[in-house]
DRENBA-59278 format. One record per atom (N, C-alpha, C): residue in one letter; atom name; x, y, z. Coordinates in steps of 0.001 Angstrom, whole numbers. Layout:
<lummis>
<lummi resn="A" name="CA" u="X" v="Y" w="Z"/>
...
</lummis>
This chain:
<lummis>
<lummi resn="C" name="N" u="-8412" v="-14836" w="22288"/>
<lummi resn="C" name="CA" u="-7119" v="-14571" w="22121"/>
<lummi resn="C" name="C" u="-6382" v="-13492" w="22546"/>
<lummi resn="T" name="N" u="-5482" v="-12956" w="23159"/>
<lummi resn="T" name="CA" u="-4369" v="-11712" w="23584"/>
<lummi resn="T" name="C" u="-3618" v="-11630" w="22824"/>
<lummi resn="P" name="N" u="-3013" v="-10269" w="23311"/>
<lummi resn="P" name="CA" u="-1584" v="-10409" w="22155"/>
<lummi resn="P" name="C" u="-820" v="-10939" w="23592"/>
<lummi resn="G" name="N" u="227" v="-10721" w="22193"/>
<lummi resn="G" name="CA" u="1429" v="-11350" w="23331"/>
<lummi resn="G" name="C" u="2388" v="-10132" w="24386"/>
<lummi resn="H" name="N" u="1780" v="-8647" w="23733"/>
<lummi resn="H" name="CA" u="2827" v="-8179" w="24495"/>
<lummi resn="H" name="C" u="1604" v="-7471" w="26092"/>
<lummi resn="K" name="N" u="2195" v="-6576" w="26967"/>
<lummi resn="K" name="CA" u="1036" v="-5877" w="27938"/>
<lummi resn="K" name="C" u="752" v="-4606" w="27594"/>
<lummi resn="G" name="N" u="-629" v="-4478" w="27582"/>
<lummi resn="G" name="CA" u="-1123" v="-3241" w="27192"/>
<lummi resn="G" name="C" u="-3101" v="-3967" w="27141"/>
<lummi resn="K" name="N" u="-3599" v="-2398" w="26709"/>
<lummi resn="K" name="CA" u="-4603" v="-2967" w="26351"/>
<lummi resn="K" name="C" u="-5301" v="-3389" w="25460"/>
<lummi resn="S" name="N" u="-4718" v="-3763" w="24574"/>
<lummi resn="S" name="CA" u="-4626" v="-4209" w="23326"/>
<lummi resn="S" name="C" u="-5817" v="-5558" w="23451"/>
<lummi resn="T" name="N" u="-6782" v="-5900" w="22820"/>
<lummi resn="T" name="CA" u="-7769" v="-7482" w="23585"/>
<lummi resn="T" name="C" u="-8179" v="-8225" w="22634"/>
<lummi resn="L" name="N" u="-8612" v="-9369" w="21926"/>
<lummi resn="L" name="CA" u="-9347" v="-10028" w="21081"/>
<lummi resn="L" name="C" u="-10774" v="-10237" w="21314"/>
<lummi resn="K" name="N" u="-11780" v="-9934" w="21398"/>
<lummi resn="K" name="CA" u="-12819" v="-11295" w="22631"/>
<lummi resn="K" name="C" u="-13968" v="-11644" w="21892"/>
<lummi resn="Q" name="N" u="-14193" v="-12346" w="22310"/>
<lummi resn="Q" name="CA" u="-15948" v="-13272" w="21142"/>
<lummi resn="Q" name="C" u="-16985" v="-12449" w="21915"/>
<lummi resn="D" name="N" u="-18107" v="-11963" w="21038"/>
<lummi resn="D" name="CA" u="-19201" v="-11969" w="22239"/>
<lummi resn="D" name="C" u="-20585" v="-12473" w="21275"/>
<lummi resn="R" name="N" u="-21651" v="-12393" w="21948"/>
<lummi resn="R" name="CA" u="-23113" v="-13428" w="21554"/>
<lummi resn="R" name="C" u="-23142" v="-13493" w="20500"/>
<lummi resn="R" name="N" u="-23141" v="-12929" w="19602"/>
<lummi resn="R" name="CA" u="-23573" v="-12829" w="18306"/>
<lummi resn="R" name="C" u="-22474" v="-13487" w="17415"/>
<lummi resn="N" name="N" u="-21230" v="-13743" w="18049"/>
<lummi resn="N" name="CA" u="-20309" v="-15374" w="16904"/>
<lummi resn="N" name="C" u="-19253" v="-14087" w="16630"/>
<lummi resn="E" name="N" u="-19337" v="-12324" w="16887"/>
<lummi resn="E" name="CA" u="-18432" v="-11389" w="15584"/>
<lummi resn="E" name="C" u="-17151" v="-11120" w="16737"/>
<lummi resn="L" name="N" u="-16147" v="-10843" w="15719"/>
<lummi resn="L" name="CA" u="-15252" v="-10469" w="16880"/>
<lummi resn="L" name="C" u="-15248" v="-8978" w="18060"/>
<lummi resn="E" name="N" u="-14734" v="-8281" w="18730"/>
<lummi resn="E" name="CA" u="-14783" v="-7448" w="19348"/>
<lummi resn="E" name="C" u="-13679" v="-7041" w="19100"/>
<lummi resn="W" name="N" u="-13244" v="-5802" w="18774"/>
<lummi resn="W" name="CA" u="-11932" v="-5485" w="17812"/>
<lummi resn="W" name="C" u="-11185" v="-4464" w="19079"/>
<lummi resn="G" name="N" u="-9915" v="-4759" w="19851"/>
<lummi resn="G" name="CA" u="-9307" v="-3534" w="20323"/>
<lummi resn="G" name="C" u="-7899" v="-3803" w="20388"/>
<lummi resn="G" name="N" u="-7526" v="-2294" w="20224"/>
<lummi resn="G" name="CA" u="-5817" v="-2654" w="19630"/>
<lummi resn="G" name="C" u="-5177" v="-1893" w="18555"/>
<lummi resn="N" name="N" u="-4563" v="-2929" w="17815"/>
<lummi resn="N" name="CA" u="-3972" v="-2641" w="16311"/>
<lummi resn="N" name="C" u="-3523" v="-3867" w="15560"/>
<lummi resn="W" name="N" u="-5392" v="-4138" w="15780"/>
<lummi resn="W" name="CA" u="-5088" v="-5072" w="14643"/>
<lummi resn="W" name="C" u="-5453" v="-5229" w="13427"/>
<lummi resn="V" name="N" u="-5420" v="-6492" w="12629"/>
<lummi resn="V" name="CA" u="-6132" v="-6230" w="10649"/>
<lummi resn="V" name="C" u="-6867" v="-7710" w="10718"/>
<lummi resn="R" name="N" u="-7734" v="-7131" w="9921"/>
<lummi resn="R" name="CA" u="-8534" v="-8763" w="9582"/>
<lummi resn="R" name="C" u="-8595" v="-9057" w="7946"/>
<lummi resn="F" name="N" u="-7758" v="-9635" w="7539"/>
<lummi resn="F" name="CA" u="-7676" v="-10070" w="6152"/>
<lummi resn="F" name="C" u="-8869" v="-11335" w="6111"/>
<lummi resn="Q" name="N" u="-9286" v="-10915" w="5183"/>
<lummi resn="Q" name="CA" u="-10356" v="-11770" w="4575"/>
<lummi resn="Q" name="C" u="-9887" v="-12183" w="3146"/>
<lummi resn="T" name="N" u="-9812" v="-13573" w="2527"/>
<lummi resn="T" name="CA" u="-8834" v="-13768" w="998"/>
<lummi resn="T" name="C" u="-10198" v="-14773" w="604"/>
<lummi resn="D" name="N" u="-10052" v="-14786" w="-858"/>
<lummi resn="D" name="CA" u="-10758" v="-15660" w="-1843"/>
<lummi resn="D" name="C" u="-9800" v="-15723" w="-3001"/>
<lummi resn="G" name="N" u="-9874" v="-16943" w="-3724"/>
<lummi resn="G" name="CA" u="-9294" v="-17652" w="-4949"/>
<lummi resn="G" name="C" u="-10032" v="-17989" w="-5180"/>
<lummi resn="A" name="N" u="-10575" v="-18022" w="-7094"/>
<lummi resn="A" name="CA" u="-11066" v="-18654" w="-7835"/>
<lummi resn="A" name="C" u="-10245" v="-18818" w="-8971"/>
<lummi resn="V" name="N" u="-11001" v="-20374" w="-8953"/>
<lummi resn="V" name="CA" u="-10242" v="-20953" w="-10595"/>
<lummi resn="V" name="C" u="-11563" v="-21200" w="-11029"/>
<lummi resn="K" name="N" u="-11022" v="-21309" w="-12556"/>
<lummi resn="K" name="CA" u="-12732" v="-21469" w="-13498"/>
<lummi resn="K" name="C" u="-12408" v="-22504" w="-14171"/>
<lummi resn="I" name="N" u="-13062" v="-23091" w="-13718"/>
<lummi resn="I" name="CA" u="-13075" v="-24585" w="-14363"/>
<lummi resn="I" name="C" u="-12566" v="-25663" w="-15525"/>
<lummi resn="D" name="N" u="-13648" v="-24785" w="-16394"/>
<lummi resn="D" name="CA" u="-13027" v="-25091" w="-17761"/>
<lummi resn="D" name="C" u="-11726" v="-24477" w="-18605"/>
<lummi resn="S" name="N" u="-11033" v="-23585" w="-18118"/>
<lummi resn="S" name="CA" u="-9648" v="-23346" w="-18851"/>
<lummi resn="S" name="C" u="-9118" v="-22987" w="-17559"/>
<lummi resn="S" name="N" u="-8564" v="-23767" w="-16559"/>
<lummi resn="S" name="CA" u="-7825" v="-23659" w="-15217"/>
<lummi resn="S" name="C" u="-7310" v="-22098" w="-14655"/>
<lummi resn="Y" name="N" u="-8031" v="-21484" w="-15422"/>
<lummi resn="Y" name="CA" u="-7266" v="-19353" w="-15687"/>
<lummi resn="Y" name="C" u="-7526" v="-18741" w="-13851"/>
<lummi resn="A" name="N" u="-6889" v="-18580" w="-12831"/>
<lummi resn="A" name="CA" u="-7194" v="-18810" w="-11658"/>
<lummi resn="A" name="C" u="-7108" v="-17101" w="-11073"/>
<lummi resn="T" name="N" u="-7739" v="-16474" w="-10430"/>
<lummi resn="T" name="CA" u="-7565" v="-14876" w="-9518"/>
<lummi resn="T" name="C" u="-7560" v="-15342" w="-8283"/>
<lummi resn="T" name="N" u="-6662" v="-14078" w="-7728"/>
<lummi resn="T" name="CA" u="-6802" v="-13973" w="-5967"/>
<lummi resn="T" name="C" u="-7403" v="-12913" w="-5671"/>
<lummi resn="G" name="N" u="-7944" v="-12813" w="-4638"/>
<lummi resn="G" name="CA" u="-7684" v="-11090" w="-3911"/>
<lummi resn="G" name="C" u="-8464" v="-11292" w="-2302"/>
<lummi resn="G" name="N" u="-8176" v="-10035" w="-1662"/>
<lummi resn="G" name="CA" u="-8625" v="-9949" w="-747"/>
<lummi resn="G" name="C" u="-8816" v="-8622" w="27"/>
<lummi resn="V" name="N" u="-9153" v="-8848" w="995"/>
<lummi resn="V" name="CA" u="-9847" v="-7173" w="1560"/>
<lummi resn="V" name="C" u="-9019" v="-6971" w="2845"/>
<lummi resn="L" name="N" u="-8157" v="-6311" w="3550"/>
<lummi resn="L" name="CA" u="-7970" v="-5761" w="4789"/>
<lummi resn="L" name="C" u="-8989" v="-4913" w="5633"/>
<lummi resn="K" name="N" u="-9316" v="-4882" w="6568"/>
<lummi resn="K" name="CA" u="-10360" v="-4264" w="7899"/>
<lummi resn="K" name="C" u="-9484" v="-3790" w="8881"/>
<lummi resn="D" name="N" u="-9430" v="-2943" w="9423"/>
<lummi resn="D" name="CA" u="-8740" v="-1936" w="11010"/>
<lummi resn="D" name="C" u="-9654" v="-2563" w="11900"/>
<lummi resn="E" name="N" u="-8979" v="-2505" w="13241"/>
<lummi resn="E" name="CA" u="-9883" v="-2838" w="14806"/>
<lummi resn="E" name="C" u="-11018" v="-2148" w="14529"/>
<lummi resn="N" name="N" u="-11289" v="-1262" w="14189"/>
<lummi resn="N" name="CA" u="-13171" v="-919" w="13976"/>
<lummi resn="N" name="C" u="-13985" v="-1736" w="12717"/>
<lummi resn="G" name="N" u="-12830" v="-2312" w="12021"/>
<lummi resn="G" name="CA" u="-13636" v="-2988" w="10379"/>
<lummi resn="G" name="C" u="-13939" v="-2228" w="9699"/>
<lummi resn="E" name="N" u="-13140" v="-1074" w="8965"/>
<lummi resn="E" name="CA" u="-12998" v="117" w="8543"/>
<lummi resn="E" name="C" u="-11727" v="-530" w="7586"/>
<lummi resn="W" name="N" u="-12692" v="-644" w="6245"/>
<lummi resn="W" name="CA" u="-11862" v="-1420" w="4455"/>
<lummi resn="W" name="C" u="-10618" v="-3" w="4956"/>
<lummi resn="L" name="N" u="-8981" v="-1013" w="5256"/>
<lummi resn="L" name="CA" u="-7953" v="-271" w="4911"/>
<lummi resn="L" name="C" u="-7548" v="-149" w="3015"/>
<lummi resn="L" name="N" u="-7625" v="-1274" w="2478"/>
<lummi resn="L" name="CA" u="-7542" v="-1905" w="1408"/>
<lummi resn="L" name="C" u="-8311" v="-2754" w="827"/>
<lummi resn="G" name="N" u="-8173" v="-3284" w="-195"/>
<lummi resn="G" name="CA" u="-8065" v="-4280" w="-1378"/>
<lummi resn="G" name="C" u="-7755" v="-5180" w="-2695"/>
<lummi resn="F" name="N" u="-7210" v="-5911" w="-3020"/>
<lummi resn="F" name="CA" u="-6603" v="-6363" w="-3757"/>
<lummi resn="F" name="C" u="-6888" v="-7598" w="-4379"/>
<lummi resn="N" name="N" u="-6961" v="-7681" w="-5287"/>
<lummi resn="N" name="CA" u="-7164" v="-8275" w="-6998"/>
<lummi resn="N" name="C" u="-5680" v="-8771" w="-7844"/>
<lummi resn="R" name="N" u="-4802" v="-10156" w="-7935"/>
<lummi resn="R" name="CA" u="-4387" v="-10845" w="-9170"/>
<lummi resn="R" name="C" u="-5086" v="-11556" w="-9952"/>
<lummi resn="C" name="N" u="-4351" v="-11774" w="-11227"/>
<lummi resn="C" name="CA" u="-4852" v="-13102" w="-12255"/>
<lummi resn="C" name="C" u="-3669" v="-13880" w="-12146"/>
<lummi resn="L" name="N" u="-3968" v="-14688" w="-12080"/>
<lummi resn="L" name="CA" u="-2573" v="-15641" w="-12122"/>
<lummi resn="L" name="C" u="-1946" v="-16295" w="-12981"/>
<lummi resn="G" name="N" u="-2652" v="-16733" w="-13515"/>
<lummi resn="G" name="CA" u="-2697" v="-17824" w="-15013"/>
<lummi resn="G" name="C" u="-2969" v="-19188" w="-14647"/>
<lummi resn="K" name="N" u="-2978" v="-19565" w="-15210"/>
<lummi resn="K" name="CA" u="-3494" v="-21445" w="-14692"/>
<lummi resn="K" name="C" u="-2935" v="-22526" w="-13270"/>
<lummi resn="W" name="N" u="-3234" v="-21836" w="-12496"/>
<lummi resn="W" name="CA" u="-2989" v="-22648" w="-11568"/>
<lummi resn="W" name="C" u="-3773" v="-24062" w="-10820"/>
<lummi resn="P" name="N" u="-3413" v="-24278" w="-9825"/>
<lummi resn="P" name="CA" u="-4457" v="-25013" w="-8948"/>
<lummi resn="P" name="C" u="-4918" v="-24190" w="-7420"/>
<lummi resn="I" name="N" u="-6059" v="-24987" w="-7532"/>
<lummi resn="I" name="CA" u="-6580" v="-23391" w="-6061"/>
<lummi resn="I" name="C" u="-5940" v="-23616" w="-5496"/>
<lummi resn="F" name="N" u="-5557" v="-24504" w="-4449"/>
<lummi resn="F" name="CA" u="-4825" v="-24956" w="-3333"/>
<lummi resn="F" name="C" u="-3383" v="-23353" w="-3255"/>
<lummi resn="Y" name="N" u="-2384" v="-23471" w="-4441"/>
<lummi resn="Y" name="CA" u="-2075" v="-22489" w="-4676"/>
<lummi resn="Y" name="C" u="-2047" v="-21205" w="-4889"/>
<lummi resn="V" name="N" u="-3563" v="-21175" w="-5592"/>
<lummi resn="V" name="CA" u="-3943" v="-20156" w="-5683"/>
<lummi resn="V" name="C" u="-4039" v="-19063" w="-4129"/>
<lummi resn="E" name="N" u="-4542" v="-20088" w="-3303"/>
<lummi resn="E" name="CA" u="-5626" v="-19658" w="-2076"/>
<lummi resn="E" name="C" u="-4055" v="-19543" w="-1063"/>
<lummi resn="L" name="N" u="-2951" v="-20179" w="-1186"/>
<lummi resn="L" name="CA" u="-1847" v="-19462" w="-774"/>
<lummi resn="L" name="C" u="-1176" v="-18264" w="-1184"/>
<lummi resn="W" name="N" u="-1884" v="-17765" w="-2359"/>
<lummi resn="W" name="CA" u="-721" v="-16537" w="-3556"/>
<lummi resn="W" name="C" u="-1428" v="-15415" w="-2796"/>
<lummi resn="D" name="N" u="-2576" v="-16066" w="-2346"/>
<lummi resn="D" name="CA" u="-3707" v="-15131" w="-1395"/>
<lummi resn="D" name="C" u="-3777" v="-13907" w="-34"/>
<lummi resn="V" name="N" u="-3023" v="-15869" w="397"/>
<lummi resn="V" name="CA" u="-2561" v="-15053" w="2199"/>
<lummi resn="V" name="C" u="-1350" v="-14303" w="1808"/>
<lummi resn="L" name="N" u="-299" v="-14584" w="846"/>
<lummi resn="L" name="CA" u="1052" v="-14104" w="253"/>
<lummi resn="L" name="C" u="1103" v="-12508" w="246"/>
<lummi resn="D" name="N" u="-27" v="-12194" w="-1036"/>
<lummi resn="D" name="CA" u="-57" v="-11110" w="-1702"/>
<lummi resn="D" name="C" u="-539" v="-10150" w="-145"/>
<lummi resn="G" name="N" u="-1812" v="-10720" w="565"/>
<lummi resn="G" name="CA" u="-2027" v="-9666" w="1787"/>
<lummi resn="G" name="C" u="-1130" v="-9214" w="2481"/>
<lummi resn="L" name="N" u="-268" v="-10092" w="3142"/>
<lummi resn="L" name="CA" u="145" v="-10562" w="3812"/>
<lummi resn="L" name="C" u="1757" v="-9109" w="3793"/>
<lummi resn="T" name="N" u="1974" v="-9614" w="2312"/>
<lummi resn="T" name="CA" u="2861" v="-8464" w="1856"/>
<lummi resn="T" name="C" u="3289" v="-7551" w="2091"/>
<lummi resn="L" name="N" u="1567" v="-7114" w="1832"/>
<lummi resn="L" name="CA" u="741" v="-5603" w="1447"/>
<lummi resn="L" name="C" u="827" v="-4954" w="3481"/>
<lummi resn="L" name="N" u="728" v="-6001" w="3980"/>
<lummi resn="L" name="CA" u="768" v="-5377" w="5472"/>
<lummi resn="L" name="C" u="2189" v="-4943" w="6039"/>
<lummi resn="Q" name="N" u="3017" v="-5455" w="5505"/>
<lummi resn="Q" name="CA" u="4254" v="-4991" w="6025"/>
<lummi resn="Q" name="C" u="4689" v="-3956" w="5995"/>
<lummi resn="G" name="N" u="4949" v="-3984" w="7038"/>
<lummi resn="G" name="CA" u="6195" v="-1714" w="7688"/>
<lummi resn="G" name="C" u="4315" v="-1703" w="7408"/>
<lummi resn="K" name="N" u="3112" v="-1827" w="8192"/>
<lummi resn="K" name="CA" u="2185" v="-1013" w="8210"/>
<lummi resn="K" name="C" u="2168" v="-834" w="10292"/>
<lummi resn="Q" name="N" u="3196" v="-1287" w="10490"/>
<lummi resn="Q" name="CA" u="2926" v="-1076" w="12450"/>
<lummi resn="Q" name="C" u="1566" v="-1501" w="12749"/>
<lummi resn="R" name="N" u="1071" v="-2527" w="12327"/>
<lummi resn="R" name="CA" u="141" v="-3891" w="13058"/>
<lummi resn="R" name="C" u="1031" v="-4852" w="14178"/>
<lummi resn="D" name="N" u="-369" v="-5113" w="15327"/>
<lummi resn="D" name="CA" u="594" v="-5728" w="16429"/>
<lummi resn="D" name="C" u="-90" v="-7088" w="15750"/>
<lummi resn="R" name="N" u="-1386" v="-7803" w="15502"/>
<lummi resn="R" name="CA" u="-1702" v="-8828" w="15148"/>
<lummi resn="R" name="C" u="-2816" v="-8405" w="13512"/>
<lummi resn="V" name="N" u="-2215" v="-9512" w="12737"/>
<lummi resn="V" name="CA" u="-3416" v="-10521" w="11574"/>
<lummi resn="V" name="C" u="-4572" v="-11362" w="12143"/>
<lummi resn="L" name="N" u="-5219" v="-11042" w="11623"/>
<lummi resn="L" name="CA" u="-6241" v="-12562" w="11994"/>
<lummi resn="L" name="C" u="-6763" v="-13232" w="10592"/>
<lummi resn="I" name="N" u="-6048" v="-13936" w="10011"/>
<lummi resn="I" name="CA" u="-6653" v="-13972" w="8305"/>
<lummi resn="I" name="C" u="-7588" v="-15379" w="8280"/>
<lummi resn="Q" name="N" u="-8535" v="-15169" w="7668"/>
<lummi resn="Q" name="CA" u="-9602" v="-15228" w="7253"/>
<lummi resn="Q" name="C" u="-9586" v="-15759" w="5851"/>
<lummi resn="T" name="N" u="-9752" v="-17101" w="5703"/>
<lummi resn="T" name="CA" u="-10180" v="-18006" w="4495"/>
<lummi resn="T" name="C" u="-11047" v="-19174" w="4623"/>
<lummi resn="D" name="N" u="-11487" v="-19395" w="3256"/>
<lummi resn="D" name="CA" u="-12442" v="-20595" w="3123"/>
<lummi resn="D" name="C" u="-11597" v="-22024" w="3326"/>
<lummi resn="S" name="N" u="-10949" v="-22007" w="2671"/>
<lummi resn="S" name="CA" u="-9113" v="-23271" w="1765"/>
<lummi resn="S" name="C" u="-9376" v="-23918" w="3329"/>
<lummi resn="S" name="N" u="-9933" v="-24692" w="3861"/>
<lummi resn="S" name="CA" u="-9086" v="-25890" w="5131"/>
<lummi resn="S" name="C" u="-7492" v="-25852" w="5143"/>
<lummi resn="G" name="N" u="-7577" v="-26652" w="3659"/>
<lummi resn="G" name="CA" u="-5710" v="-26779" w="2990"/>
<lummi resn="G" name="C" u="-5222" v="-25643" w="3587"/>
<lummi resn="V" name="N" u="-5132" v="-24312" w="2837"/>
<lummi resn="V" name="CA" u="-4549" v="-23414" w="3362"/>
<lummi resn="V" name="C" u="-4230" v="-23053" w="4522"/>
<lummi resn="F" name="N" u="-5394" v="-23034" w="5597"/>
<lummi resn="F" name="CA" u="-5624" v="-23242" w="7020"/>
<lummi resn="F" name="C" u="-4022" v="-23899" w="7137"/>
<lummi resn="E" name="N" u="-4718" v="-25701" w="7363"/>
<lummi resn="E" name="CA" u="-3768" v="-26435" w="7730"/>
<lummi resn="E" name="C" u="-2149" v="-26206" w="7300"/>
<lummi resn="A" name="N" u="-2216" v="-25722" w="6480"/>
<lummi resn="A" name="CA" u="-421" v="-25833" w="5460"/>
<lummi resn="A" name="C" u="26" v="-24079" w="6662"/>
<lummi resn="I" name="N" u="-218" v="-24003" w="7087"/>
<lummi resn="I" name="CA" u="-161" v="-22591" w="7361"/>
<lummi resn="I" name="C" u="396" v="-23021" w="8797"/>
</lummis>
């Protein structure tokens, strides 16, 4: 992947299948969980900069929700926290194929 503007920022993949960061990127890793017996859900995520350094983490208790909606809340919360942070690109990593397809 390369950014949509001209400059030195690039994102490429190396031999270890790890991301090599350049420019002003944010990696956003998400995860949500629903307790099976009660249907109570929690969500959370971690935001890291282009060097893999931790920027911030977050979590939230949502009450009773299906896991698909929990995972969507997770993405929304992370993107809301990133608003106004002057980042060129965001890489969202989720373990939910349904959320990936919905986005």
